[in-house]
N, C-alpha and C positions, 0 to 999 in steps of 0.2 A: 571636383565633383565628390559628393558624399559617397561612402562605400555602400555597395548594394547590401540589402538586408539578407541575412541568412534565413533559411526556412523556419528555424526556431523563432527568430526575431519577428518574422512575418506573422506567425501564429499569435505571438504575444501582442503585437501592435495592430493587427488587422482583424482579429476575432475576439470573442469573449472568453476563449479558452485560455486557462493558465497552464504553465508547465513548471514542474518541479524536477529537481535532480534526484535520481533514485539511489542515493547513497549519502553517507556523511563524510566521504573522502574530502579532505581539504582541497586537493588539486582539482578534483572533478566538480565540487561545489563552486569553487572560485570561477571555473570556466562557465558553469551553468548560469550563475548570477550575471556574468558578463553577457550572456545570451538573452537575459530577461527572466530567468527562473525566479519564482517567488516562494519557494518552499523546497523541502527535501524530506526523504523518507529513509528509514532504516528497518532492518529486521535481523535476526540472528545470522542468516546466511550472508547478508550484505556486510555486517560488522566483521565477520570472519575474513571475507575477501578484502575489505578495506585494510584490516590489520596486516594482512599478508603483503599488500601493496605498500603500505606506509609504516612498516615496522620501525624504520629509522626514526620516525616521529614519536614512537611510543615505547621503545625498548627501555630507555632510561627511566621513564615514568613508571613502568610496570615494576622495575626493580625497587623504585622508591616506595610504591604502594606496599609492597611486601615487607620492606624494612620498617615502614611506619606503623604497620599493624602485625606485630610478631605472632599474635594468636589467631589471626583471621583465617578461616578456611578458604579454599580456592573459590568456592561459590561467591563469597563476599568480595574477593578481589576481582572476580570476573564481572560482577554487576557494577562495581565501581568503575572498571574500565569501560564497560558499555555506556555508563552514564557520562563519564568524562568525554568520551568520543562524541556523544550526542550534544553535550554542552558546547564543545568546541565548534561543531557545525552550526549550532543555534546562534553562536556569537557572530558568525559570518552573515547570517540572515537578519540580524537585529536591525540594521538600517532599513531594510525592506519592511520589517515589522513596525518600526516607528513611522515610516512614510505612509503605510497603509492602515494606520491606526488600529493595529491588532488583528485585522481581518485576513492578512496574508503575512508571509515572512516567518512561518513556523517550521520547526523540524519535528518530524514524527518519530517517536521512540516507541518500541513495541514491548508490551507487557510479556512476562515470562510465558512462552508458549506451552510449557508443561502445566500451566494452571488452567487450561482450556475447559476443565470440568468444574472449576472452583469459582463461583460468582463473586464471593466476597474477596477472595485472593486477587482476582483480576482487578476489582475496584480499588482495593488497597494499593496495589501497584500503580494504578493510574493516578490516584491522588498523591502518591509520593512523587511520581515523575513530574507533575506540574509545579512542584516546588523547586526544581533544578534550575529553571530559567523561565523568564516571563513569556517566551515564545515557543513553549513546548506544545506539541500536539501528540495525543496518545493513541497508539494502535491497540485495539481490542478485537479479539476474534469473534466472528459471527457463528458462534456455537450457541447452544441453549443457554449455557451459563454466561457467555459473553454478551448476549442480548440484554439480560438483566443488568449487567454491569454498564452497558452502553447507556441505557436509560438513566441509571443512577449517577453515572459520571457526568452526563449532560446536565442533569438536575443540579449537580454540585459545581457546575461552571467550567467543566473540562471541555476543550475542543477535541472531540474524538475523531479518530480515523479508523473506521471499521475495516478489518482485514480478514484474511482467510474466507473470502467471499467471492463466489464465482457465478452466482445465479440471480435471476430476477426475483424469486421468492425471498432469498436472503436479503437482497438490496431493499426490498419493500419492508421487510421486518425491521431492518436498520432504520429506515426513514421514519417508520411509525414509532419506534423506541425513542428516537431523537425528538420527534414531535411531542411525545408524552413528557420527556424531560424538560423541554423548553416551555411547554405549557404550565408545568408545575412551578417553574421558576417565575413565570409571568404572574401566575395566580398569587404568588407570595410577594410580588412587587420587586423581584430581583431582576437585575439587568441581564439582557441576552445580546446586547449590541456588540460585545467583543468575543462572542462564541462563533466559531466557524467550522462546523462539523462536515466531514466528508465520508463518503462510503466508497471504498475501493471495490472494483470488480477486476479480478485477476484473469483477464481474458485469455491469455496464453495458457494458463494452467487448466482451464476448461478444455481448450483444444488438445492439450497434452493427454488429458484423461480420456477423451473420446478416441484418440488415436490408439491408446492402450487397449481400450475396449474393442476397437476394430481389429487389432492384431490378435487379441485373446480369443475373440469369437469368430474370427475368419470372415469379417464383413468387408466386402469389396464394393466400393462406390464407383459408379460410372464417371462421376466428376471427382477426381481425387483431391481437388482444391477445396471441396466443400468443408472438409474438416478444419481448414484455416479460417472459416467464417463463423464457427460456432460462438466464440467469445464475442466477436463483433456483433452478431445478431442479438445476443443477450444484452449487451450494453445498449444498443440502439433501442431495444424494447423497454429496458429499464428507464432510459432517459425519457421516452415517450410517456411512460406512466408517471414519472417524477414531475414532468411538465403539467400533465393533466391534474394531478393531485395537489400541486403547489407545495411540495415538500421543501423544507428549508435546508436540508443537507444537500451537498453537492456530490455528484458522482465523479469518481476518479478512475482513470484507466491505468492498469499496471500489468506487469508480466508480459513484456513484448517477446514475440517470437519471429515477427517479420514486420517490415515497414508498413504494411497495410493496417496493423494494429494502431499505428500512429495516424496515418493519413485518413483512414476511413472514419475515425472518431473525433476529428477536429470539428469543433462547433459547439455553440451553446455555452452556458455557464458551467463548464466542466473543468476538470484538471487532468493533465497527463503527467505521470511521473516516469521519467525517461532515464534508463541507464545510460551512462556516459558513452558506451560503445554505440548505442542506438542514436544518441544525439549526433554523433559524427556521421552516421549513415544517413540520418534524416537531412542533415545539412548538405550531404554530398549527392543527393538524388535530384533529378530534374522534375520530379512529380510536382504538379501545380498545388500550391497551398490554397485550398478553398474549403468552405464548410460542407462536409459530407455526412455529418452525424445524422441528419434527418433523411438522407437518401435511403430508400428501402433496399434490403438485401434481396438479391435475385430470388424470386419465388421458387425456382427449381432447386436452388441450394437448400432453402428452408424445407421444402418437401422431402428432399433426400435425407436430410438430417432427422426430420420428424419420423420418417418411415423406418429408418434403420436403427435409431438410437433412443430407446426409452429415457435414458439419462439426459438427452438433449431436451426432450419434452419436459422433463422435470425441471430442467434448468431454465427453459425459455418461458414456460407458461407462468403467469403470476401466481396461480394456485397449484403449481406443479409439485411442491413439497410443503410439508408442514414443518414447524420448528423442531419437532421431535426427530425429523429426518436429517437435519443439517449436519449433525455430528458424524453421521455414517455415510455421507455422500462421498463418492470415490475421490474427487478432487480435494475435499476437506481432509480425508485421511492421509493422502499422499503429502499434502502441504504441511499438516501438523507434524507428521513424521520427519519431514525434511527440516523444518524449523527447530524441532527438538534435537535432532542430530547435529545441526549446526551449533546450537547452544552448547551441547556437550563437546563438540570439537573446539569451541572457544575456550571452554574450561580446560581442555587438554593443552592448549597453547599456554595458558596461565600456569598449568601444572609443570610444564617444562622449565619455567622460570623458578618455581618454588622448589621443585625436586629435579634438578638437572641430572641427566643420565651420566653416571660416573664412568661408563664404559667407552665414552667417545671423547 
């Protein structure tokens, strides 16, 4: 008898939802591809954690980089390391990329998070990244500067992955920027058949932010589980709007905090980017795999969130925020601070190779 399908395999084989591995770890990505994953993502936090887990694979190479470039500062060595880690992951996905004729099988590499205010800097980084491997997808932040770069990168043929995105207004702004970029290419007779843009919604990070607001402001909800549904509600609403508008970008779920973020958002032509630890939990649970993406959120949960959290209203309503507000939204600030801190932590790891502590 054939082996029973795992939950991840059921999602891939029985629904239109794709799943990606949420890291460039060789071990984790190899496992995920075996389960049916057709992509992978990275960010500065992920890269730091992967390096710590797989330092045995990179220690010698970091020494080589430093020896090969005797005048290079630690920033250049750090970015070379990030790029080489991404390329190695992309190589694992290349058979999928070839099989899917470029529409799947990509690895997402993130532009420098410190450039979040610099539109040209973000674009230049994106255009550089796509030269590293044929199956690179580039993550650009959904800030005011990032939205300009998303349109321009799409116009120049880059498959973008919009990140630092938590809300319905942000996801709509991304979809519209992608549409403008694709339409500009079409108007000039350029191909768009090999471009596969996605817009990430970091559902767990919105939940995190509202929980911080609740603690800060002393907000007590009768249904304490309501705060675990904020990101789910926003993703479902964004998906409904994407379907109505016929946007060509796909929505992507990220930042898991509980298995409901996975199971409640299965369905439709969407993507789930799942950390390895959550892949194991998803496969280990008896929860039925079925399409729940279009199932409505309990109205009492929506009412509670709307009543107590103005930031949820801003996140949920299509016109809840303007582009000028994206950069100062609480979840945006927390995420950018975290990504930039991880980038500096990675530089610190490289610094230990370049300037080893003589006292130990």
